[in-house]
C-alpha positions, -999 to 999 in steps of 0.1 A, spaced: -649 563 252 -635 553 286 -615 579 306 -583 570 325 -584 574 363 -570 608 374 -543 590 395 -529 573 364 -527 606 345 -511 624 375 -486 596 379 -477 596 342 -474 634 343 -452 632 375 -428 608 358 -426 630 327 -417 660 349 -391 643 370 -373 628 340 -359 662 329 -329 663 352 -303 690 348 -268 679 341 -243 688 369 -206 681 371 -179 683 398 -142 689 394 -116 688 421 -92 718 421 -56 713 430 -28 738 432 6 731 418 32 724 445 43 757 461 14 777 446 -16 790 465 -37 797 434 -47 785 399 -68 793 369 -97 769 360 -117 770 328 -150 755 319 -182 756 298 -219 755 309 -250 752 288 -285 763 298 -295 750 333 -263 730 338 -240 740 367 -205 730 376 -190 727 411 -153 733 415 -143 717 448 -113 724 470 -102 719 506 -95 748 529 -91 757 566 -112 780 588 -96 815 589 -81 813 554 -92 837 526 -105 825 493 -102 848 463 -125 840 433 -128 860 401 -150 848 372 -147 861 337 -168 850 307 -145 842 277 -173 834 251 -210 829 248 -237 824 222 -260 843 245 -255 873 267 -230 856 290 -249 858 322 -227 835 342 -223 837 380 -209 817 409 -218 808 445 -193 798 471 -208 769 491 -192 760 525 -185 724 537 -217 704 541 -239 729 523 -272 718 508 -270 747 483 -269 776 508 -241 799 497 -217 821 518 -213 843 486 -235 849 456 -219 867 427 -253 874 410 -260 898 438 -225 909 448 -203 908 417 -180 883 399 -149 890 420 -145 886 458 -123 876 487 -141 857 514 -130 847 549 -136 810 553 -156 800 584 -149 763 586 -124 735 577 -135 712 549 -143 711 512 -157 742 496 -175 744 462 -175 772 437 -208 766 418 -209 782 383 -242 787 366 -263 807 341 -292 830 349 -319 846 329 -324 841 292 -291 822 288 -303 796 313 -339 794 299 -329 791 262 -300 767 266 -272 791 256 -235 780 261 -209 801 278 -172 795 285 -154 810 314 -122 813 335 -120 814 372 -89 829 389 -88 812 423 -65 813 453 -65 805 490 -42 822 515 
């Protein structure tokens, strides 16, 4: 029996590992004319995450409150607030600081509120629905 070269096996394994990409979605948040806030709703499953994007100015305050409305797991859903140009580094992390906050915004641009699972719900592919009460003043 002839063995395949180690490089071929490693290459095949690398392809298999990189082909399991996690679904991610983005939604633009708009406020109705004359309003400074809105409610958004969504659903995530397992390792998926969703970014809710909206423009804001330096010096404004962003209020975000996340509530889980249903889950077939334990409902461990959290959010991060990502500043303009972020590569994933957050200015607020609700898994550490709670699912309700008001943050002073440091820069002009597009912010993202990234909603995600943690723990067993993330690892076992559970599905959770949520609402986000959101405003900028």
